[in-house]
C-alpha positions in Angstrom: 0.0 -0.1 0.0 1.3 3.4 -1.0 1.7 6.5 1.2 -1.3 8.0 -0.5 -3.3 5.0 0.2 -2.4 5.2 4.0 -3.5 8.8 4.0 -6.8 8.2 2.2 -7.9 4.7 3.0 -10.3 3.0 0.6 -13.7 2.4 1.6 -14.7 -1.2 2.5 -18.3 -2.3 2.0 -19.9 -4.0 5.1 -22.6 -6.6 5.4 -25.4 -4.1 4.8 -23.8 -2.5 1.9 -22.8 0.7 3.7 -19.2 1.9 3.1 -17.1 2.0 6.1 -13.6 3.3 6.3 -10.9 1.3 8.0 -8.4 2.9 10.3 -5.4 0.8 11.0 -4.5 3.1 13.9 -7.8 2.3 15.7 -7.2 -1.4 14.8 -3.8 -1.3 16.7 -5.4 0.5 19.6 -8.0 -2.1 20.1 -11.8 -2.2 19.8 -13.7 1.1 20.1 -17.4 1.3 21.1 -19.8 4.1 20.6 -19.4 5.4 24.1 -15.8 6.3 23.6 -15.8 7.2 19.9 -15.5 11.0 19.3 -18.3 12.6 17.5 -18.1 12.9 13.7 -15.5 10.0 13.3 -17.0 7.0 11.3 -16.9 3.6 13.1 -15.7 0.6 11.3 -17.8 -2.5 11.9 -14.8 -4.6 12.2 -13.8 -2.6 15.4 -17.2 -3.2 17.0 -17.3 -5.9 19.7 -19.1 -8.8 18.2 -21.2 -9.3 21.4 -22.8 -5.9 20.9 -25.6 -5.0 18.7 -25.2 -3.5 15.3 -24.1 0.0 14.8 -26.8 0.9 12.4 -29.4 0.2 15.1 -31.0 2.9 17.0 -30.6 1.3 20.4 -27.9 3.8 21.4 -29.1 6.6 19.1 -26.2 6.3 16.4 -27.3 7.3 12.9 -26.2 5.0 9.9 -23.3 6.0 7.9 -23.8 8.7 5.1 -27.0 10.1 6.8 -27.2 13.9 6.6 -26.5 15.7 9.9 -29.6 16.6 11.9 -30.5 20.4 11.8 -29.1 22.5 14.5 -31.5 23.4 17.3 -32.8 26.9 17.2 -30.8 29.4 19.3 -32.4 30.1 22.7 -34.2 33.4 23.3 -32.3 35.6 25.9 -34.6 38.6 25.3 -31.9 40.8 23.9 -29.2 39.8 26.3 -26.0 38.1 25.2 -26.0 34.3 25.7 -24.2 33.2 28.9 -20.7 31.7 28.4 -20.6 27.9 28.1 -20.1 26.1 31.4 -16.5 25.4 32.3 -15.1 22.4 34.1 -12.1 22.1 36.5 -9.2 24.5 35.8 -10.9 26.3 33.1 -11.3 23.5 30.6 -14.7 22.8 29.1 -16.6 20.0 30.8 -16.5 16.5 29.1 -19.3 15.4 26.9 -22.1 13.6 28.9 -21.8 9.8 28.9 -24.8 7.6 28.7 -25.4 5.4 31.7 -24.5 1.7 31.2 -27.0 -1.2 32.0 -26.6 -3.0 35.4 -25.1 -6.0 33.7 -22.4 -4.2 31.7 -19.3 -2.4 32.7 -16.0 -1.2 31.3 -12.7 -3.1 32.1 -9.3 -2.8 30.9 -7.3 -5.5 29.0 -3.5 -6.3 29.3 -2.6 -3.2 27.3 -4.7 -0.8 29.4 -7.3 -0.3 26.7 -11.1 -0.1 27.7 -13.3 -3.0 26.9 -17.1 -3.2 27.3 -18.0 -6.4 29.4 -21.3 -8.0 30.0 -21.6 -9.7 33.5 -23.4 -13.1 34.0 -24.6 -14.1 37.3 -24.8 -17.7 38.2 -27.3 -18.9 40.8 -26.7 -22.0 42.8 -29.6 -24.5 42.5 -30.1 -26.8 45.4 -31.9 -30.0 44.5 -34.6 -30.9 46.9 -35.4 -34.6 47.3 -38.6 -35.7 48.9 -38.4 -38.2 51.6 -40.0 -41.5 50.6 -40.3 -42.7 54.2 -40.9 -40.3 57.1 -39.3 -42.7 59.5 -36.0 -42.7 57.6 -34.0 -39.6 58.4 -33.1 -37.4 55.4 -29.5 -37.6 54.3 -27.2 -34.9 55.4 -26.3 -32.7 52.5 -22.7 -31.4 52.8 -22.3 -27.7 52.9 -20.8 -26.6 49.6 -18.1 -24.1 49.7 -19.0 -20.8 48.2 -18.2 -20.7 44.5 -14.9 -18.8 43.6 -15.4 -15.7 41.7 -14.1 -16.1 38.2 -12.6 -13.1 36.5 -12.3 -12.9 32.7 -12.8 -10.5 29.9 -16.1 -12.4 29.2 -17.6 -11.8 32.6 -17.6 -12.6 36.3 -19.4 -15.2 38.4 -20.8 -14.2 41.8 -22.0 -16.8 44.3 -25.2 -16.3 46.2 -23.8 -17.9 49.4 -22.3 -14.5 50.3 -25.6 -13.4 51.7 -25.9 -16.6 53.8 -22.4 -16.1 55.2 -23.3 -12.5 56.0 -26.4 -13.5 57.9 -24.4 -16.1 59.8 -21.8 -13.5 60.7 -24.6 -11.2 61.9 -26.2 -14.0 64.0 -22.7 -14.8 65.5 -22.1 -11.1 66.4 -25.5 -10.9 68.0 -25.0 -14.1 70.1 -21.5 -12.7 71.2 -23.1 -9.4 72.2 -25.7 -11.2 74.1 -23.2 -13.4 75.9 -21.1 -10.3 76.8 -24.2 -8.6 78.3 -25.0 -11.7 80.3 -21.5 -12.0 81.5 -21.5 -8.4 82.7 -24.8 -8.9 84.4 -23.5 -11.9 86.3 -20.3 -10.0 87.3 -22.5 -7.2 88.7 -24.6 -9.6 90.7 -21.6 -11.3 92.1 -20.0 -8.0 93.0 -23.2 -6.8 94.9 -23.5 -10.2 96.7 -19.8 -9.9 97.7 -20.3 -6.5 98.8 -23.3 -7.3 101.0 -21.6 -10.2 102.8 -18.6 -7.9 103.2 -20.6 -5.3 104.9 -22.2 -7.8 107.1 -18.8 -9.1 108.1 -17.3 -5.7 108.8 -20.5 -4.9 111.0 -20.0 -7.9 113.0 -16.3 -7.3 113.5 -17.2 -3.6 114.6 -19.9 -4.7 116.8 -17.6 -7.3 118.4 -14.7 -4.9 118.9 -17.1 -2.3 120.3 -18.5 -4.9 122.9 -15.0 -5.9 123.8 -14.1 -2.5 124.5 -17.3 -1.7 126.3 -16.7 -4.7 128.6 -12.9 -4.7 129.1 -12.2 -1.0 129.3 -15.1 0.9 130.7 -14.2 4.3 132.1 -11.3 3.0 134.3 -10.8 6.4 135.8 -14.3 6.1 137.4 -14.6 2.3 138.4 -12.0 0.0 137.1 -13.1 -3.0 139.3 -16.8 -3.0 138.5 -16.8 -4.3 134.9 -18.9 -7.5 135.0 -22.7 -7.5 134.0 -24.8 -8.6 137.0 -26.9 -11.0 134.9 -23.8 -13.1 134.2 -22.6 -13.4 137.9 -26.0 -14.0 139.4 -27.3 -17.5 139.6 -30.9 -18.9 139.4 -31.5 -17.9 143.0 -30.4 -14.3 142.9 -30.1 -14.1 146.8 -27.0 -15.9 147.9 -26.1 -14.2 151.2 -25.9 -16.2 154.4 -28.6 -15.5 156.8 -27.8 -12.7 159.3 -29.7 -9.9 160.8 -28.3 -7.2 158.5 -28.6 -9.5 155.5 -32.2 -10.2 156.3 -32.9 -6.5 156.5 -31.5 -6.0 153.0 -33.4 -9.1 151.8 -36.7 -7.7 153.2 -36.0 -4.3 151.5 -35.7 -6.0 148.0 -38.9 -8.1 148.6 -40.7 -4.8 149.4 -39.4 -3.3 146.1 -40.9 -6.1 143.9 -39.1 -9.3 144.7 -35.5 -10.5 145.3 -35.3 -12.3 141.9 -36.8 -9.4 139.9 -34.5 -6.8 141.6 -31.5 -9.0 141.2 -32.0 -9.4 137.5 -31.7 -5.7 136.9 -28.4 -4.6 135.3 -29.0 -1.2 133.6 -31.5 1.7 133.7 -32.7 4.5 131.5 -34.1 7.4 133.4 -35.9 10.6 132.5 -36.7 13.4 134.9 -36.0 16.8 136.2 -33.7 18.6 138.8 -35.1 21.3 141.0 -32.2 23.3 142.2 -33.1 26.5 144.0 -35.5 28.3 141.5 -34.1 26.4 138.5 -35.7 23.5 137.0 -33.7 21.5 134.4 -34.7 18.3 132.5 -32.2 15.5 132.6 -31.6 12.1 131.0 -29.5 9.3 132.5 -28.0 5.9 131.3 -27.1 3.8 134.3 -25.0 0.6 133.8 -23.3 -1.4 136.5 -23.0 1.3 139.0 -21.8 4.0 136.4 -24.2 6.7 135.2 -24.2 9.0 132.1 -26.1 12.1 132.8 -27.1 14.9 130.5 -28.6 18.0 132.2 -30.2 20.8 130.3 -30.9 21.4 126.6 -28.3 21.4 123.8 -26.2 23.4 123.1 -26.1 24.6 126.7 -26.3 21.1 128.3 -24.0 19.8 131.0 -22.8 16.2 130.7 -21.5 14.2 133.8 -20.1 10.8 134.3 -20.8 9.4 137.9 -19.8 6.5 140.0 -21.9 5.0 142.8 -19.0 4.7 145.1 -18.2 8.3 145.2 -16.4 9.5 142.0 -17.5 11.9 139.3 -16.2 14.0 136.4 -17.6 16.6 134.0 -17.4 15.7 130.3 -16.3 18.4 127.9 -17.7 16.5 124.9 -20.7 14.1 124.6 -18.3 11.1 124.3 -17.2 9.4 127.5 -13.9 8.9 126.0 -13.3 12.6 125.4 -11.8 15.4 127.5 -13.1 15.8 131.0 -12.5 17.5 134.3 -12.6 16.3 137.9 -15.4 17.7 140.1 -15.2 18.6 143.7 -16.3 16.5 146.5 -19.5 18.5 147.4 -20.8 18.6 143.9 -19.9 14.9 143.5 -21.8 13.9 146.6 -24.8 16.1 145.4 -25.0 14.5 141.9 -24.6 10.9 143.3 -27.5 11.5 145.7 -29.7 12.7 143.0 -29.1 9.7 140.7 -28.2 6.7 142.6 -30.4 4.8 145.1 -29.6 1.2 146.1 -26.6 0.6 143.7 -24.0 -0.1 146.5 -26.4 -2.6 148.2 -27.3 -4.2 144.8 -23.6 -4.8 143.9 -22.8 -6.2 147.3 -25.8 -8.4 147.5 -26.0 -9.7 143.8 -22.7 -9.3 142.2 -19.9 -9.6 145.0 -21.5 -12.3 147.2 -18.9 -14.8 146.2 -16.1 -12.7 147.9 -18.1 -11.4 150.9 -21.0 -13.3 152.4 -21.5 -10.6 155.1 -21.0 -7.3 153.4 -23.4 -5.3 155.8 -23.1 -4.3 159.4 -26.2 -4.3 161.5 -26.7 -1.0 163.5 -30.0 -2.0 165.2 -32.8 0.4 165.6 -32.0 4.0 165.0 -34.1 7.1 165.6 -34.1 10.1 163.2 -36.6 12.9 163.4 -38.6 11.2 166.0 -39.0 7.9 164.0 -37.4 4.6 164.5 -35.7 2.7 161.7 -33.7 -0.5 161.0 -30.2 0.6 160.1 -27.2 -1.1 158.4 -23.8 0.2 157.7 -21.8 -0.5 154.4 -18.3 0.3 153.5 -17.3 0.8 149.9 -13.9 0.0 148.2 -13.2 3.7 147.9 -13.4 4.1 151.6 -16.9 5.9 151.8 -19.2 4.9 154.6 -22.9 4.5 153.7 -25.8 4.0 156.3 -29.3 3.0 155.1 -32.3 3.6 157.2 -35.4 1.3 156.5 -38.9 1.8 157.5 -40.1 -0.7 160.1 -43.6 -1.1 158.6 -42.9 -1.2 154.9 -39.3 -2.3 154.7 -38.5 0.4 152.2 -35.4 2.8 152.5 -36.3 6.1 153.9 -32.8 7.8 154.3 -29.2 7.3 153.1 -26.2 8.9 154.8 -22.9 9.1 153.1 -19.6 10.2 154.6 -16.6 10.9 152.5 -13.2 12.4 153.3 -14.0 15.9 152.1 -17.9 15.9 152.1 -21.0 14.3 153.6 -24.5 14.1 152.3 -28.1 13.0 153.3 -30.7 11.7 150.9 -34.5 11.5 151.7 -36.6 9.1 149.6 -40.2 9.7 149.2 -43.2 8.8 147.0 -42.4 5.2 146.0 -43.8 4.5 142.6 -43.7 1.3 140.5 -41.6 1.3 137.3 -41.7 -1.8 135.3 -42.7 -3.9 138.3 -40.2 -2.5 140.6 -40.9 0.3 143.2 -38.6 3.1 143.3 -38.6 6.5 145.0 -39.9 9.2 142.7 -38.8 12.2 144.8 -35.2 12.4 146.1 -34.2 15.4 148.3 -30.3 15.9 148.8 -28.4 17.7 151.5 -24.7 18.2 151.2 -22.6 19.3 154.3 -25.9 20.0 156.1 -27.3 22.3 153.4 -30.1 21.6 150.9 -28.8 21.2 147.3 -31.9 20.2 145.3 -34.5 17.7 144.5 -34.7 15.1 141.7 -38.1 14.0 140.3 -38.0 10.7 138.3 -40.7 10.7 135.6 -39.8 7.5 133.6 -37.5 4.5 134.4 -36.8 1.5 132.1 -34.7 -1.5 132.9 -32.5 -3.9 131.0 -32.4 -2.2 127.5 -28.7 -3.3 126.8 -27.7 0.3 126.6 -24.2 1.5 125.8 -22.4 4.8 126.5 -21.7 7.2 123.7 -18.1 6.8 122.6 
């Protein structure tokens, strides 16, 4: 072929008789389709993919070869204004010509030389053959699970397995089960944590209560009464009266029988008392906790209240804080005797008769009949461990205590007991007049008394 022939290729007649020009450069590039062919360049039928339809058809809107060009559209009416500039693309270049969308089963791929190729995809569905069971009693044979088909890639097309959807559903089910198991595990962990916390709190409460009880029993205000630490109920037997018969012991026994019974009085080990102090023209309410001969007394109303810790054998101190283990100051002998006379009644007799009977079977001394203010009484004398001497005068008719006389090293006191009232089955004097060193100090009036409440002092 000459150079002139290469520049002007001769027409070749196609199947339909239309003349189509060959272009060897296009043959070397590969096959061009109507989507990538520039406008105005004739398309050789030999370059068309054989799987596509004919170029002359109007499926894609391509006119046949040799047809006259369509008339141009009328110019738009801009009402006397110049037409707007054509739209520009990126970097000032005109936008590319619009491309027609491809069908869903087609796409453009590239061959080994990087040339575009129009490819049609074929989808293969897996068909599972279902066999009916001839006999219901015979189990159906297990069908092995087929592995998902491998995707085949080629210029002709690609096969896609429908097992991908089932795999995704199984993965989703597995993720949901894993999430549910994780929630259940966290819920179980929380339940175990709260159960352990509950038992830990019970254990710590038991240890705290035990430690507090030990401290309360072993170390109770040793500055006041270090030797009287045992609860009365543990030291007394079935028969609460264990003293040997004697005139003085019989007088004390008759006294407790008059109060409400020996066994009932012997089983008392603590008291809670509410009442009022009448000192001069002042009247102040008080609250008292008495336990094993020690009394915790609050007088007045907070924040102007006064707090005292008393001992039945003649010791006392003023507390500077509500706690018995806090700071305190020692009180004088006269004030100590006055407070002890207002609060205590038979505590020295009770301790000797029902607690310390194992060490001393004859704690009391008989004084015979004593006359005071024109009346005759049965009198006994009692010596405390602190050295105080106490005398009790008992009425000959009732057997109840009428007076108590206390002699200390630096003070002496007299207490008059009046108006016996029954509290919880035990008679106690409701009114108590106290005289210190021969002078009237005040009167205590008891409104309420409760026994055996297992009370403790505030720490």
